[in-house]
N, C-alpha and C positions, 0 to 999 in steps of 0.2 A: 842817191845823194839828196840830202835835205836842203831846205831853203837857205839855211845858214851857210852850208857848204857851197851852194851855188853862188851866193853873194860873195863869199870869201874867194872863190876861184874866178868868177866872171864879173864881179862887181856891178858896175852900172849897166852893162849889157844885159845881165840877168834881171836886173830891176826893170829895165825898159820892157823886155819881153814879158815878164810877169805882170806888169801893170797894163800892158797892151791886151793881155788875155783876161785878166780879172784884177788882181792886185792888192787887196787890203792887207793880206797876211805878209806878203813879201815887202811891202812898204813899211809896215810896222817893224818888221825884223831889220830892215835897212836902217830905220831910225834908231833902233836899239843898238845896232852895230856902230853907227856913227857916234853914239853917246859913249859906248863902252870901249871900243877898240880904236876909234879914230881913224880906221882904215878907209872909211867913207866920210864924205862931207855932207852934213845935213842940207845945206842949200842946194848942192848938186843932186842929192837924193830927191828932194822936192821937185827940182826942175825936170829930172829924168822921169819921175813918176807922172808929173803933169803931161809931159810929151807922150809917154807910153799910153796913158789912159785916154788922152785926147785923140791920139791917132787910132787907137783901137775902136773907140766909139764912133769916130768919123767913118772908119771902114765899115763897121756894122750898119751905120745909117745908109751908106751907099749900096750895100748889099741888099738891104730892105727896099731901097728905092728902085734899084735897077735889076735885081735878080729875084723876082718873086718866086721863081721855081725853087730856090733855096728854102724859102719860108714854107712853101707848099709841102716839101718833104719833111719839114720839122713841125708843121702846123698841128698835127694830132697831139703832139707832146706839149706844144706851147699855146694852143688855142685859148685856153682859159686865161692865161697870163696876158696874152696879147689883147684880149677883150678888156681886161682890167686896166691895162695901160691906156688903151683908147678912151675908156671912160674917164680916167684920171686926167688925161690930156684935154678933154672937153671942158672940164671944170677948172683945172689949175695948170694950164699949159706952161707958163713961165717957171713956176715953182717945181713942177715935175722935171722939166728939162735941166734945171740947175741941180736938183737934189737926188736924182734917181740912183746915183752911185752909192748913196748911203742906205739903200733899202735892199736887204738880202732877198733874193728871189726875183727881183726886178732889175737888178743892176745889169745883167747880161742881155736880157730880152728887150729892154726899153729902146735902145738905139735901132734895133732891127724894126721894132713896131713903129717907131717914129718915122722911119724911112718909108713906110707904107701909107703915111698920112699926107695931107696937103701942106704940112709945115715946110717952109722954104729951106733950102740948104744953107743960106746965109744966116737965117734965124737960128737954126740948129748949131751952126758953126760958132756963133757968138755965145749962145747960152751954154753950149757944151764946153767952151773954153773957160767961162766963168766957173762952171761946176767943177771942172777938172782942177782948176787952180785951188778952189776952196778945199776940195777933197785931198789933194796932194799935201797942202799945208797942214790940214787937220790930222791926217793919219801919219805923215812923216814926223811932225812935231810931237804927236802923241807917243809914237814909238821911241823917239829920242828921250822924252821926259820919263817914260816908263823905264828905259835903260838906265838913265841917270839915277832915278829913285831906287831901282832895284840894286844897282851897284853900291850905293851908299848903305842900303839896308843890309845887304849881304856882308859888308865889311863889319858891321856892328852886331848883327844877329847870329844866333846859332843856326847851324845848317838844318837842324830838324824843324825849326820854325819856318825857314824858307821852303823846305820840302813840303810841309803841311799847307802853306799858302799856295804853292804851285799845284798841289793836289786839288785844292778847293777850286782854283781857277780852271783846271782841266775838267773837273766834274761839272762845273757850271757851263763851260763851253760845250761839253758833250751833251748835256741835257738840252741846251738851246739848239744845237745842231740836229739832234734827234727830233725835237718838236717841229723844227722847220721842215725837215724831210717828210714828216707825217702830214703837215699842212699842205705841202706840195702834192702829195698823193691824193688829197681830197679834191684838188683843183681839176 
């Protein structure tokens, strides 16, 4: 079942679980669904995405804080990225804690890495909340407006133009994904 099917079947529960684990794609699709089918509400999508992302990152923070054994088993694979996160935190702590969700490759590892530092749980809680709110609003609204624009475009354009545009988008996404995977392997 694809993400659209999950959202159609399970709605906000699927959105919460998806954003708890990672979330950009499912949130953009939820915003798109809110714009085009009206079966989901954009404000509720943003709220659920905020709660899912916030809860997921809080969980990861406490795993990093209190279960070092978990990180030791993952350390070989994550060592380079954890070191990069620690260096970034030394220079730009507040900015990193608010914005890490927006950086592919660091989004999932950062809360674990922060848990291993001396950053207090209250500080992480507050900055994580601010970052989760900004992220949920940005990606939810972006998906909504993408859906709205695409719906109007498809009503007026020929299908072959829409297909070509979709092909270009998929090609760009594929190239970026491949490039990011190759960069991860270097680390």
